[in-house]
C-alpha positions as CSV (number, residue, x, y, z in Angstrom):
1,M,12.2,-0.3,12.6
2,R,8.7,-0.4,11.2
3,Y,7.9,1.0,7.8
4,M,4.7,1.5,5.8
5,L,4.9,0.6,2.1
6,L,2.1,2.4,0.3
7,C,1.5,0.7,-3.0
8,Y,0.2,3.0,-5.7
9,D,-1.2,1.5,-8.8
10,N,-1.5,2.8,-12.3
11,E,-4.8,1.3,-13.2
12,Q,-4.4,2.0,-16.9
13,A,-1.0,0.2,-16.9
14,W,-2.4,-2.8,-15.2
15,K,-5.4,-2.8,-17.7
16,Q,-3.0,-2.7,-20.6
17,A,-0.9,-5.5,-19.1
18,G,-4.0,-7.7,-19.1
19,A,-5.9,-9.9,-16.7
20,A,-3.2,-12.6,-16.6
21,A,-0.6,-10.0,-15.6
22,L,-2.9,-8.8,-12.7
23,E,-3.5,-12.4,-11.5
24,D,0.2,-13.1,-11.7
25,G,0.9,-9.9,-9.8
26,M,-1.5,-10.8,-6.9
27,K,0.1,-14.3,-6.7
28,E,3.5,-12.6,-6.5
29,A,2.4,-10.1,-3.8
30,I,0.9,-13.0,-1.8
31,A,4.2,-14.9,-2.1
32,L,6.1,-11.8,-1.0
33,T,3.9,-11.6,2.1
34,H,4.5,-15.2,3.0
35,D,8.3,-14.7,2.5
36,L,8.3,-11.6,4.8
37,D,6.3,-13.6,7.3
38,A,8.8,-16.4,7.3
39,K,11.6,-13.9,7.9
40,G,9.8,-12.3,10.8
41,Q,9.5,-9.0,8.9
42,Y,5.7,-9.1,8.3
43,V,3.4,-7.0,10.4
44,A,0.4,-6.4,8.2
45,A,-0.7,-6.1,4.6
46,A,-3.9,-5.6,2.6
47,P,-5.1,-4.6,-0.9
48,L,-7.7,-1.9,-1.1
49,Q,-11.0,-1.9,-3.1
50,P,-11.0,0.3,-6.2
51,P,-10.9,4.1,-5.8
52,N,-14.6,4.4,-6.8
53,T,-15.5,2.7,-3.6
54,A,-13.8,5.4,-1.5
55,V,-15.2,8.4,0.4
56,S,-13.3,11.3,1.8
57,V,-14.3,12.9,5.1
58,R,-13.4,16.4,6.0
59,V,-14.4,18.6,8.9
60,R,-14.2,22.4,8.5
61,N,-15.5,24.9,11.0
62,G,-17.2,22.0,12.9
63,K,-19.1,20.9,9.8
64,Q,-18.7,17.4,8.2
65,S,-18.3,17.0,4.5
66,V,-18.3,13.6,2.8
67,T,-17.4,13.3,-0.9
68,D,-17.2,10.2,-3.2
69,G,-13.8,8.9,-4.4
70,P,-10.2,9.8,-3.5
71,F,-9.2,13.4,-2.9
72,A,-7.2,14.1,-6.0
73,E,-7.5,13.0,-9.7
74,T,-4.2,11.2,-10.4
75,R,-2.9,8.4,-12.6
76,E,-1.7,6.4,-9.6
77,V,-4.1,5.5,-6.8
78,L,-3.5,3.9,-3.4
79,G,-4.0,0.1,-4.1
80,G,-2.8,-1.4,-0.8
81,Y,-0.2,-1.4,1.9
82,Y,2.4,-3.3,3.8
83,I,3.8,-2.8,7.3
84,V,7.1,-4.3,7.7
85,D,9.6,-4.5,10.6
86,V,13.1,-4.4,9.2
87,A,16.6,-3.2,10.3
88,N,16.8,-0.1,8.1
89,L,15.5,1.7,5.1
90,D,17.7,-0.3,2.7
91,E,15.8,-3.4,3.6
92,A,12.5,-1.6,3.1
93,I,13.6,-0.6,-0.4
94,Q,14.6,-4.1,-1.2
95,I,11.1,-5.3,-0.2
96,A,9.4,-2.5,-2.2
97,E,11.3,-3.3,-5.4
98,R,10.1,-6.9,-5.1
99,H,6.4,-5.8,-5.1
100,P,4.8,-6.2,-8.5
101,G,3.1,-2.8,-8.1
102,A,6.5,-1.1,-8.3
103,R,6.5,-2.1,-12.0
104,Y,3.1,-0.6,-12.8
105,G,3.0,2.3,-10.4
106,A,5.1,3.1,-7.3
107,V,5.7,2.0,-3.7
108,E,6.2,4.8,-1.3
109,I,8.1,4.0,1.9
110,R,7.6,5.9,5.2
111,P,9.0,5.2,8.6
112,I,6.3,4.7,11.1
113,L,6.2,7.2,13.9
114,E,6.0,5.3,17.2
115,L,3.9,7.3,19.6
116,P,3.9,6.3,23.2
117,G,0.5,5.6,24.7
118,L,-1.0,3.9,21.6
119,P,-2.6,0.4,22.1
120,K,-0.4,-2.5,21.2
121,K,-1.7,-5.5,19.3
C-alpha cells in the first residue's frame, strides 16, 4: 500500500537547534531515503522551498485569486514529502518516526487513494 508522509517543520525549533542540526537532519533524511530505496519502499521524496516562496490559488464563482504564502498562519509548515510503498500503516509509522522532522515538527501519514484511469509512471 502506498502512503504519503507529509513532513511539517517547526521553523523556529530548527532555528533554535542551529545550522549544524539542520545540516545533520538533511543528511539523515537523505540516508533514510537511500535506505527506503534499498528496501524497495521508496516511491518519491522531495523537500520544499520555504513558505515565503509559496502562492495559493483559489477559484470562486469562476474568478481566480492568487495570494502569497501558505493558506494559514501556523507554527508548523509543510517542508517536504515522501511517498512510500509498504505493507501497512505500522511500517509507514516506523518510517515517519525515523525522519528528523518528527523531532522538530510532525510527520502526517495518509494512505494514497488509488484512482483508476490515472497515468502510471
